[in-house]
Every structure is written in structure tokens, then in C-alpha cells.
C-alpha positions in Angstrom: 107.8 158.0 112.6 104.4 157.8 114.2 101.2 156.0 112.9 98.7 158.2 111.2 96.0 159.4 113.7 92.5 158.2 112.9 90.2 161.1 112.2 86.5 161.7 111.8 83.8 159.3 113.0 86.2 156.4 113.2 88.1 158.2 115.9 85.2 157.3 118.3 85.3 153.6 117.6 87.7 152.5 120.4 85.7 154.4 123.0 82.4 153.0 121.6 83.7 149.4 121.9 85.1 150.0 125.4 81.9 151.8 126.6 79.3 149.5 125.2 81.1 146.2 125.0 80.2 145.5 121.4 82.3 145.6 118.3 81.8 148.5 116.1 80.9 146.2 113.2 77.9 144.9 115.2 76.6 148.5 115.6 77.1 149.1 111.9 75.3 145.9 111.0 72.3 147.1 113.1 72.3 150.5 111.4 72.6 149.2 107.8 68.9 148.2 107.4 67.9 151.7 108.6 70.3 153.5 106.2 67.4 154.8 104.1 66.1 156.8 107.1 67.2 160.3 108.0 70.5 160.6 109.9 69.0 162.0 113.0 66.2 159.4 113.1 68.8 156.7 113.3 70.8 158.6 115.9 67.6 159.0 118.0 66.9 155.2 117.6 70.4 154.3 118.9 70.0 156.7 121.8 66.5 155.6 122.8 66.7 151.8 122.1 70.4 151.1 122.9 71.3 154.0 125.3 74.2 155.3 123.3 75.4 158.8 123.9 74.7 161.4 121.2 78.3 161.6 120.0 78.8 157.9 119.8 75.5 157.4 118.0 76.2 160.3 115.6 79.7 158.9 114.8 78.3 155.4 114.0 75.6 156.8 111.8 77.8 159.2 109.9 80.4 156.5 109.3 77.7 154.0 108.1 75.9 156.4 105.8 79.2 157.7 104.3 80.3 154.1 103.7 76.9 153.3 102.0 77.3 156.3 99.7 80.9 155.2 98.9 79.8 151.7 98.2 77.2 153.0 95.8 79.9 154.9 93.8 79.3 158.4 95.4 81.8 160.2 97.5 81.3 160.0 101.2 
């Protein structure tokens, strides 16, 4: 029996950690205070200020915003 394959934004996490040398939780902690901003504004900030690629930035933002919705009782 094989382990269940990670899907969605979290599937990018190993690559993000390897590429940028920071734990994913550190990125999520940086995004959290901006979670009231539009998705693409946060993506743009990550790309411009931290030089993340679009896919990696988008995955982090999508994950964090879905988590915030889930934490507030809404479905991600």
C-alpha cells in the first residue's frame, strides 16, 4: 500500500522549501498579516519582495487563504 499523494497547493511545499531554503510555515506566517488583501496582491508581493516564482507564491497564498477561511468556520 502506498502513502496518499499530497494534492493541491501543499504539493508545492517540498519544492518551495528546497528552492528558497525556508520552511513553509515561515512563508505562511509572513502571509498571514496580509490575508485581508486580494489573492493576487499577496502573490505580487511575494514575487517582488521575496523573488518567489509565480507558482510557488500562488500555492502559498491559496493554502493560507483557504486555511484562514477554514479556521473561521467556512469551507476552504
